[in-house]
C-alpha positions as a printed NumPy array, in Angstrom:
array([[ 74.283, 113.764, 104.196],
       [ 78.057, 113.531, 103.825],
       [ 80.899, 112.31 , 106.005],
       [ 84.145, 114.264, 106.014],
       [ 86.973, 112.204, 107.518],
       [ 89.994, 114.215, 108.604],
       [ 93.087, 111.981, 108.271],
       [ 96.299, 112.363, 110.277],
       [ 99.249, 110.463, 111.667],
       [ 99.527, 110.063, 115.449],
       [102.203, 112.757, 115.44 ],
       [ 99.657, 115.157, 113.897],
       [ 96.836, 114.752, 116.448],
       [ 97.488, 118.177, 117.968],
       [ 97.214, 119.761, 114.511],
       [ 94.004, 117.781, 113.852],
       [ 92.522, 119.034, 117.14 ],
       [ 93.378, 122.605, 116.13 ],
       [ 91.626, 122.169, 112.778],
       [ 88.577, 120.689, 114.514],
       [ 88.481, 123.471, 117.121],
       [ 88.598, 126.045, 114.343],
       [ 85.855, 124.121, 112.498],
       [ 83.645, 124.144, 115.63 ],
       [ 83.996, 127.927, 115.796],
       [ 82.415, 128.173, 112.326],
       [ 79.971, 125.248, 112.139],
       [ 77.675, 123.317, 114.439],
       [ 77.839, 119.832, 112.906],
       [ 78.472, 116.547, 114.735],
       [ 82.152, 115.728, 115.142],
       [ 83.107, 112.21 , 116.118],
       [ 85.934, 110.814, 118.169],
       [ 89.523, 111.668, 117.288],
       [ 90.981, 108.215, 116.693],
       [ 94.696, 107.691, 117.298],
       [ 94.712, 104.492, 115.24 ],
       [ 93.079, 103.029, 112.134],
       [ 89.38 , 102.286, 112.61 ],
       [ 86.83 , 100.789, 110.218],
       [ 87.952, 101.194, 106.614],
       [ 90.28 , 104.077, 107.446],
       [ 93.99 , 103.184, 107.263],
       [ 95.286, 105.858, 109.676],
       [ 93.925, 108.02 , 112.486],
       [ 90.795, 109.92 , 111.549],
       [ 87.828, 111.886, 112.788],
       [ 84.382, 111.924, 111.167],
       [ 82.378, 115.104, 110.665],
       [ 78.759, 114.708, 109.537],
       [ 77.645, 117.437, 107.142],
       [ 74.143, 118.025, 105.746],
       [ 73.94 , 117.958, 101.942],
       [ 72.945, 121.627, 101.778],
       [ 76.2  , 122.63 , 103.503],
       [ 78.529, 120.464, 101.405],
       [ 79.925, 123.279,  99.249],
       [ 80.547, 125.657, 102.145],
       [ 82.277, 122.998, 104.273],
       [ 84.351, 121.755, 101.333],
       [ 85.567, 125.281, 100.632],
       [ 86.303, 125.796, 104.329],
       [ 88.487, 122.673, 104.41 ],
       [ 90.343, 123.709, 101.25 ],
       [ 91.387, 126.849, 103.125],
       [ 91.81 , 125.478, 106.674],
       [ 92.944, 121.841, 106.637],
       [ 96.539, 122.726, 107.574],
       [ 97.903, 120.214, 105.055],
       [ 95.979, 117.321, 106.613],
       [ 94.096, 115.033, 104.237],
       [ 90.349, 114.514, 103.987],
       [ 88.265, 111.662, 102.682],
       [ 84.726, 112.765, 101.833],
       [ 81.854, 110.458, 100.933],
       [ 78.111, 110.42 , 100.625],
       [ 76.108, 108.663, 103.359],
       [ 73.342, 106.859, 101.483],
       [ 73.256, 103.747, 103.655],
       [ 75.158, 101.599, 101.134],
       [ 78.591, 101.581, 102.783],
       [ 80.505,  99.851,  99.989],
       [ 79.12 , 102.128,  97.288],
       [ 79.512, 105.218,  99.478],
       [ 83.185, 104.425, 100.116],
       [ 84.037, 103.568,  96.473],
       [ 81.772, 105.35 ,  93.982],
       [ 80.745, 108.579,  95.704],
       [ 84.033, 109.823,  97.143],
       [ 86.329, 112.815,  97.042],
       [ 89.828, 113.336,  98.42 ],
       [ 91.273, 116.653,  99.532],
       [ 95.026, 116.229,  99.765],
       [ 96.537, 112.77 ,  99.499],
       [ 94.362, 109.707,  98.845],
       [ 94.685, 106.403, 100.705],
       [ 93.716, 102.799, 100.11 ],
       [ 90.702, 101.987, 102.273],
       [ 90.106,  98.624, 103.957],
       [ 86.965,  97.863, 101.947],
       [ 86.797,  94.18 , 102.879],
       [ 84.784,  95.123, 105.982],
       [ 81.878,  96.04 , 103.676],
       [ 81.864,  92.767, 101.725]])
């Protein structure tokens, strides 16, 4: 299982919603709340999409083509939050410093 976190500034929430609506038209994976503020380790607004391992490549390619210049943080979901957010990660677009102290 993987988590894809779509990152955006508050001024970009409408664009994020458009990306998520387009995503829903192509995939049937759980999409979390659209946060208008930092939450957990994420330094700006974000929304989590849970993707099965077998669909990782297809979803990654979809986001390369459809992210509308928004950034994505992608990580494995193994149950070890610190390791998942530091050692098994990928960024599409700009990378950010995460607030990792919550996992220590």
